[in-house]
C-alpha positions as CSV (number, residue, x, y, z in Angstrom):
1,M,0.0,0.0,0.0
2,I,1.0,3.6,-0.7
3,D,-0.5,6.7,0.9
4,L,0.1,10.2,-0.5
5,H,-1.6,12.3,2.2
6,T,-0.7,12.2,5.9
7,H,0.0,14.7,8.7
8,T,2.3,14.9,11.7
9,T,2.9,17.3,14.6
10,F,4.3,19.8,12.2
11,S,0.7,20.7,11.5
12,D,-2.4,19.1,13.2
13,G,-1.3,15.4,13.3
14,E,-0.9,13.5,16.6
15,L,2.4,11.8,15.8
16,I,5.9,12.9,15.2
17,P,7.3,11.8,11.8
18,A,9.2,8.8,13.1
19,E,6.2,7.3,14.9
20,L,3.9,8.0,11.9
21,V,6.2,6.2,9.5
22,R,6.8,3.3,12.0
23,R,3.0,2.8,12.5
24,A,2.4,3.0,8.8
25,A,5.0,0.3,8.2
26,K,3.4,-2.0,10.8
27,A,0.0,-1.4,9.2
28,G,1.4,-2.7,5.9
29,Y,2.3,0.5,4.0
30,K,5.3,0.3,1.8
31,G,5.4,4.0,0.9
32,L,4.2,7.1,2.7
33,A,4.1,10.8,1.9
34,I,4.1,13.3,4.8
35,T,2.1,16.3,3.6
36,D,1.6,18.6,6.5
37,H,-0.8,21.6,6.2
38,A,1.0,24.6,4.8
39,D,0.5,28.1,3.7
40,P,3.1,30.9,3.2
41,S,3.6,31.3,6.9
42,N,5.0,27.8,7.6
43,M,5.7,26.0,4.3
44,Y,9.5,26.6,4.3
45,H,9.8,25.6,8.0
46,I,7.9,22.4,7.4
47,L,9.9,21.4,4.4
48,E,13.3,22.2,5.8
49,N,12.7,20.0,8.9
50,L,11.0,17.2,7.1
51,R,13.7,17.1,4.4
52,R,16.3,16.9,7.2
53,F,14.3,14.1,8.8
54,A,14.0,12.2,5.5
55,D,17.7,12.6,4.7
56,E,19.0,11.6,8.1
57,T,16.4,9.0,9.3
58,G,14.9,7.8,6.0
59,P,17.5,5.1,5.3
60,Y,16.8,3.4,8.6
61,L,13.0,3.3,8.2
62,D,10.9,0.3,7.3
63,C,8.8,2.3,4.9
64,N,9.8,4.5,1.9
65,L,9.2,8.2,2.7
66,A,8.4,11.2,0.5
67,V,8.3,14.7,1.8
68,G,5.6,17.1,0.6
69,V,3.0,19.6,1.8
70,E,-0.7,20.1,1.6
71,L,-1.5,23.7,0.7
72,T,-4.4,24.4,2.9
73,H,-7.0,27.2,2.8
74,C,-4.6,29.4,0.8
75,P,-6.2,32.1,-1.4
76,P,-6.8,30.6,-4.8
77,A,-4.9,33.3,-6.6
78,L,-1.8,32.3,-4.7
79,I,-2.0,28.5,-5.2
80,P,-0.3,28.1,-8.6
81,G,2.7,30.2,-7.4
82,L,2.8,28.3,-4.0
83,I,2.9,25.0,-5.9
84,I,6.0,26.2,-7.7
85,E,7.6,27.6,-4.5
86,A,6.9,24.4,-2.6
87,R,8.8,22.3,-5.2
88,R,11.7,24.8,-5.2
89,A,11.8,24.4,-1.4
90,G,12.2,20.7,-1.6
91,A,8.6,19.3,-1.8
92,M,8.6,16.0,-3.6
93,L,4.8,16.0,-3.7
94,V,2.3,18.9,-3.6
95,V,-1.2,18.2,-2.4
96,V,-3.9,20.9,-2.3
97,H,-6.7,20.9,0.2
98,G,-9.7,20.8,-2.0
99,E,-13.2,22.2,-1.6
100,T,-14.5,19.7,0.9
101,I,-18.1,20.3,1.9
102,V,-17.3,20.1,5.7
103,E,-14.9,23.1,5.7
104,P,-15.2,26.7,4.4
105,V,-12.6,26.3,1.6
106,A,-12.6,29.2,-0.7
107,R,-14.4,28.7,-4.0
108,G,-11.9,28.5,-6.8
109,T,-9.4,26.4,-4.9
110,N,-10.1,23.2,-6.9
111,L,-9.6,25.1,-10.2
112,A,-6.4,26.9,-9.0
113,A,-4.9,23.6,-7.8
114,I,-5.6,21.9,-11.1
115,E,-4.4,24.8,-13.2
116,G,-1.3,25.1,-11.1
117,G,-0.4,21.4,-11.6
118,A,-0.7,20.0,-8.1
119,D,0.1,16.3,-7.8
120,V,-3.1,15.5,-5.9
121,L,-6.3,17.4,-5.3
122,A,-7.4,16.2,-1.9
123,H,-11.1,15.6,-1.0
124,P,-12.4,17.9,-3.8
125,G,-15.9,17.9,-2.6
126,L,-18.5,18.8,-5.3
127,I,-15.9,19.2,-8.0
128,T,-17.4,20.4,-11.3
129,E,-17.5,18.6,-14.6
130,Q,-15.2,21.3,-16.1
131,E,-12.7,20.8,-13.2
132,A,-12.7,17.0,-13.5
133,A,-12.1,17.2,-17.2
134,L,-9.2,19.6,-16.7
135,A,-7.8,17.4,-14.0
136,A,-7.8,14.5,-16.5
137,E,-6.2,16.7,-19.2
138,K,-3.4,17.9,-16.8
139,G,-2.8,14.6,-15.0
140,V,-3.8,15.9,-11.6
141,C,-5.0,13.0,-9.4
142,L,-8.4,13.3,-7.6
143,E,-8.5,11.8,-4.1
144,I,-10.9,9.3,-2.8
145,T,-10.5,9.7,1.0
146,T,-11.0,7.3,3.9
147,R,-11.3,10.3,6.3
148,K,-14.7,10.9,7.9
149,G,-16.5,14.0,6.8
150,H,-14.3,14.6,3.7
151,S,-15.5,11.2,2.4
152,L,-19.1,12.3,2.1
153,T,-18.6,13.3,-1.5
154,N,-16.4,10.3,-2.6
155,G,-19.3,9.0,-4.7
156,H,-19.5,12.3,-6.6
157,V,-15.8,12.4,-7.2
158,A,-15.8,8.8,-8.4
159,V,-18.6,9.4,-10.9
160,L,-16.9,12.4,-12.5
161,A,-13.5,10.8,-12.5
162,R,-15.0,7.9,-14.4
163,K,-16.9,10.2,-16.8
164,F,-13.8,12.3,-17.7
165,K,-11.2,9.6,-17.2
166,A,-9.4,11.5,-14.4
167,K,-6.9,9.6,-12.4
168,L,-7.9,8.6,-8.8
169,V,-5.8,7.8,-5.7
170,I,-7.1,6.5,-2.4
171,D,-5.6,8.3,0.6
172,N,-6.1,8.3,4.4
173,D,-5.5,11.9,5.2
174,A,-4.1,10.4,8.4
175,H,-3.9,12.6,11.5
176,A,-3.9,9.9,14.1
177,P,-2.7,6.2,14.5
178,G,-6.2,4.9,13.8
179,D,-6.4,6.7,10.5
180,L,-4.0,4.3,8.8
181,V,-6.6,1.9,7.5
182,S,-6.0,-1.6,6.2
183,Q,-6.0,-2.7,2.6
184,D,-9.4,-4.3,3.1
185,M,-10.9,-1.1,4.5
186,R,-9.5,0.9,1.6
187,R,-11.1,-1.6,-0.8
188,M,-14.5,-1.4,1.0
189,I,-14.4,2.4,1.0
190,G,-13.7,2.4,-2.7
191,L,-16.6,-0.1,-3.3
192,G,-18.8,2.0,-1.0
193,C,-18.4,5.1,-3.2
194,G,-19.3,3.1,-6.3
195,L,-15.8,2.2,-7.7
196,K,-15.5,-1.1,-9.5
197,P,-12.8,-3.5,-8.2
198,E,-10.7,-2.8,-11.3
199,E,-11.0,1.0,-10.6
200,I,-9.8,0.5,-7.1
201,Q,-6.9,-1.5,-8.3
202,Q,-6.1,1.2,-10.8
203,A,-6.2,3.9,-8.1
204,E,-3.7,2.0,-6.1
205,K,-1.5,1.6,-9.2
206,N,-1.7,5.4,-9.8
207,A,-0.4,6.0,-6.3
208,E,2.4,3.5,-6.8
209,A,3.4,5.1,-10.0
210,I,3.5,8.5,-8.5
211,F,5.6,7.2,-5.6
212,Q,8.0,5.4,-7.8
213,K,8.5,8.6,-9.8
214,L,9.1,10.6,-6.5
215,L,11.8,8.1,-5.4
216,H,13.5,8.3,-8.8
217,K,13.6,12.1,-8.6
218,K,15.0,11.9,-5.1
219,V,17.9,9.7,-6.2
Protein backbone atom coordinates (compact mmCIF):
# COMPACT_ATOMS: atom_id res chain seq x y z
CA MET A 1 0.00 0.00 0.00
CA ILE A 2 1.00 3.60 -0.72
CA ASP A 3 -0.49 6.68 0.90
CA LEU A 4 0.15 10.16 -0.48
CA HIS A 5 -1.57 12.27 2.19
CA THR A 6 -0.65 12.23 5.91
CA HIS A 7 -0.01 14.69 8.73
CA THR A 8 2.34 14.95 11.70
CA THR A 9 2.86 17.31 14.64
CA PHE A 10 4.31 19.80 12.15
CA SER A 11 0.66 20.66 11.51
CA ASP A 12 -2.39 19.07 13.16
CA GLY A 13 -1.34 15.43 13.29
CA GLU A 14 -0.92 13.55 16.55
CA LEU A 15 2.37 11.79 15.78
CA ILE A 16 5.92 12.93 15.19
CA PRO A 17 7.28 11.80 11.79
CA ALA A 18 9.23 8.81 13.10
CA GLU A 19 6.21 7.31 14.86
CA LEU A 20 3.88 7.98 11.94
CA VAL A 21 6.19 6.17 9.54
CA ARG A 22 6.76 3.30 11.98
CA ARG A 23 3.04 2.80 12.52
CA ALA A 24 2.40 2.99 8.77
CA ALA A 25 5.01 0.29 8.17
CA LYS A 26 3.41 -1.97 10.78
CA ALA A 27 0.01 -1.36 9.15
CA GLY A 28 1.38 -2.67 5.86
CA TYR A 29 2.28 0.52 4.00
CA LYS A 30 5.34 0.32 1.75
CA GLY A 31 5.41 4.03 0.92
CA LEU A 32 4.20 7.13 2.73
CA ALA A 33 4.14 10.83 1.88
CA ILE A 34 4.12 13.29 4.77
CA THR A 35 2.13 16.30 3.57
CA ASP A 36 1.55 18.62 6.48
CA HIS A 37 -0.82 21.56 6.18
CA ALA A 38 1.02 24.56 4.81
CA ASP A 39 0.52 28.15 3.73
CA PRO A 40 3.07 30.93 3.18
CA SER A 41 3.60 31.28 6.94
CA ASN A 42 4.99 27.80 7.60
CA MET A 43 5.73 26.04 4.30
CA TYR A 44 9.50 26.58 4.33
CA HIS A 45 9.81 25.60 8.00
CA ILE A 46 7.92 22.36 7.43
CA LEU A 47 9.89 21.39 4.36
CA GLU A 48 13.28 22.23 5.85
CA ASN A 49 12.66 20.03 8.86
CA LEU A 50 10.96 17.18 7.06
CA ARG A 51 13.70 17.05 4.43
CA ARG A 52 16.30 16.87 7.20
CA PHE A 53 14.35 14.05 8.84
CA ALA A 54 14.05 12.19 5.54
CA ASP A 55 17.73 12.59 4.71
CA GLU A 56 19.03 11.58 8.14
CA THR A 57 16.44 9.03 9.26
CA GLY A 58 14.89 7.80 6.02
CA PRO A 59 17.53 5.14 5.28
CA TYR A 60 16.75 3.43 8.60
CA LEU A 61 12.97 3.31 8.21
CA ASP A 62 10.91 0.26 7.25
CA CYS A 63 8.76 2.34 4.90
CA ASN A 64 9.80 4.48 1.94
CA LEU A 65 9.23 8.15 2.66
CA ALA A 66 8.39 11.15 0.49
CA VAL A 67 8.29 14.72 1.77
CA GLY A 68 5.62 17.15 0.64
CA VAL A 69 3.01 19.63 1.78
CA GLU A 70 -0.74 20.06 1.64
CA LEU A 71 -1.45 23.67 0.71
CA THR A 72 -4.43 24.42 2.92
CA HIS A 73 -6.99 27.25 2.85
CA CYS A 74 -4.64 29.38 0.76
CA PRO A 75 -6.22 32.12 -1.37
CA PRO A 76 -6.83 30.57 -4.79
CA ALA A 77 -4.91 33.31 -6.58
CA LEU A 78 -1.76 32.30 -4.68
CA ILE A 79 -2.00 28.53 -5.17
CA PRO A 80 -0.26 28.12 -8.56
CA GLY A 81 2.70 30.17 -7.35
CA LEU A 82 2.83 28.32 -4.04
CA ILE A 83 2.94 24.98 -5.86
CA ILE A 84 6.03 26.18 -7.71
CA GLU A 85 7.61 27.57 -4.53
CA ALA A 86 6.92 24.38 -2.58
CA ARG A 87 8.77 22.33 -5.19
CA ARG A 88 11.66 24.77 -5.20
CA ALA A 89 11.81 24.44 -1.42
CA GLY A 90 12.16 20.66 -1.61
CA ALA A 91 8.61 19.28 -1.77
CA MET A 92 8.64 15.99 -3.65
CA LEU A 93 4.83 16.02 -3.72
CA VAL A 94 2.32 18.89 -3.60
CA VAL A 95 -1.21 18.17 -2.42
CA VAL A 96 -3.85 20.89 -2.33
CA HIS A 97 -6.65 20.88 0.25
CA GLY A 98 -9.69 20.79 -2.00
CA GLU A 99 -13.19 22.18 -1.61
CA THR A 100 -14.50 19.66 0.91
CA ILE A 101 -18.09 20.33 1.93
CA VAL A 102 -17.26 20.11 5.65
CA GLU A 103 -14.91 23.13 5.72
CA PRO A 104 -15.22 26.69 4.38
CA VAL A 105 -12.62 26.28 1.64
CA ALA A 106 -12.56 29.25 -0.74
CA ARG A 107 -14.39 28.72 -4.00
CA GLY A 108 -11.91 28.50 -6.83
CA THR A 109 -9.43 26.39 -4.85
CA ASN A 110 -10.06 23.24 -6.91
CA LEU A 111 -9.56 25.06 -10.19
CA ALA A 112 -6.42 26.85 -8.99
CA ALA A 113 -4.90 23.56 -7.80
CA ILE A 114 -5.59 21.87 -11.13
CA GLU A 115 -4.41 24.80 -13.24
CA GLY A 116 -1.30 25.05 -11.06
CA GLY A 117 -0.42 21.39 -11.64
CA ALA A 118 -0.72 19.97 -8.12
CA ASP A 119 0.06 16.29 -7.84
CA VAL A 120 -3.09 15.48 -5.87
CA LEU A 121 -6.29 17.43 -5.28
CA ALA A 122 -7.41 16.20 -1.86
CA HIS A 123 -11.09 15.64 -1.03
CA PRO A 124 -12.35 17.92 -3.84
CA GLY A 125 -15.95 17.91 -2.63
CA LEU A 126 -18.53 18.75 -5.29
CA ILE A 127 -15.95 19.18 -8.01
CA THR A 128 -17.45 20.41 -11.28
CA GLU A 129 -17.45 18.60 -14.59
CA GLN A 130 -15.18 21.27 -16.07
CA GLU A 131 -12.69 20.83 -13.23
CA ALA A 132 -12.74 17.03 -13.49
CA ALA A 133 -12.14 17.23 -17.23
CA LEU A 134 -9.23 19.63 -16.72
CA ALA A 135 -7.76 17.37 -14.03
CA ALA A 136 -7.81 14.50 -16.52
CA GLU A 137 -6.15 16.67 -19.15
CA LYS A 138 -3.41 17.90 -16.82
CA GLY A 139 -2.83 14.59 -15.02
CA VAL A 140 -3.83 15.87 -11.57
CA CYS A 141 -5.03 12.99 -9.38
CA LEU A 142 -8.36 13.33 -7.60
CA GLU A 143 -8.54 11.84 -4.13
CA ILE A 144 -10.93 9.26 -2.76
CA THR A 145 -10.47 9.72 0.97
CA THR A 146 -10.96 7.34 3.86
CA ARG A 147 -11.32 10.28 6.26
CA LYS A 148 -14.69 10.89 7.92
CA GLY A 149 -16.49 14.00 6.78
CA HIS A 150 -14.33 14.56 3.72
CA SER A 151 -15.47 11.17 2.42
CA LEU A 152 -19.10 12.30 2.12
CA THR A 153 -18.55 13.31 -1.51
CA ASN A 154 -16.41 10.34 -2.56
CA GLY A 155 -19.26 9.03 -4.71
CA HIS A 156 -19.54 12.30 -6.64
CA VAL A 157 -15.78 12.37 -7.20
CA ALA A 158 -15.82 8.77 -8.40
CA VAL A 159 -18.62 9.43 -10.90
CA LEU A 160 -16.93 12.44 -12.47
CA ALA A 161 -13.51 10.80 -12.51
CA ARG A 162 -15.00 7.87 -14.43
CA LYS A 163 -16.89 10.15 -16.82
CA PHE A 164 -13.85 12.25 -17.72
CA LYS A 165 -11.16 9.59 -17.21
CA ALA A 166 -9.43 11.52 -14.44
CA LYS A 167 -6.89 9.62 -12.36
CA LEU A 168 -7.88 8.64 -8.83
CA VAL A 169 -5.85 7.82 -5.73
CA ILE A 170 -7.07 6.50 -2.39
CA ASP A 171 -5.61 8.30 0.64
CA ASN A 172 -6.09 8.25 4.40
CA ASP A 173 -5.47 11.92 5.17
CA ALA A 174 -4.11 10.40 8.38
CA HIS A 175 -3.91 12.60 11.48
CA ALA A 176 -3.87 9.86 14.13
CA PRO A 177 -2.75 6.20 14.45
CA GLY A 178 -6.23 4.85 13.81
CA ASP A 179 -6.43 6.68 10.48
CA LEU A 180 -3.96 4.30 8.84
CA VAL A 181 -6.60 1.92 7.53
CA SER A 182 -6.04 -1.60 6.23
CA GLN A 183 -5.96 -2.70 2.61
CA ASP A 184 -9.36 -4.30 3.10
CA MET A 185 -10.86 -1.10 4.49
CA ARG A 186 -9.45 0.91 1.58
CA ARG A 187 -11.12 -1.56 -0.77
CA MET A 188 -14.47 -1.37 1.04
CA ILE A 189 -14.43 2.44 1.03
CA GLY A 190 -13.73 2.35 -2.68
CA LEU A 191 -16.61 -0.06 -3.26
CA GLY A 192 -18.84 2.03 -1.02
CA CYS A 193 -18.44 5.10 -3.20
CA GLY A 194 -19.26 3.15 -6.34
CA LEU A 195 -15.85 2.22 -7.69
CA LYS A 196 -15.51 -1.09 -9.45
CA PRO A 197 -12.82 -3.52 -8.21
CA GLU A 198 -10.69 -2.79 -11.27
CA GLU A 199 -11.01 0.96 -10.64
CA ILE A 200 -9.83 0.51 -7.05
CA GLN A 201 -6.89 -1.49 -8.33
CA GLN A 202 -6.08 1.24 -10.83
CA ALA A 203 -6.24 3.92 -8.12
CA GLU A 204 -3.71 1.96 -6.09
CA LYS A 205 -1.51 1.60 -9.19
CA ASN A 206 -1.74 5.36 -9.76
CA ALA A 207 -0.39 6.02 -6.26
CA GLU A 208 2.38 3.48 -6.76
CA ALA A 209 3.39 5.09 -10.05
CA ILE A 210 3.53 8.55 -8.47
CA PHE A 211 5.58 7.25 -5.56
CA GLN A 212 8.05 5.44 -7.78
CA LYS A 213 8.51 8.64 -9.76
CA LEU A 214 9.13 10.57 -6.54
CA LEU A 215 11.77 8.08 -5.39
CA HIS A 216 13.47 8.27 -8.76
CA LYS A 217 13.57 12.06 -8.56
CA LYS A 218 15.01 11.87 -5.05
CA VAL A 219 17.87 9.70 -6.22
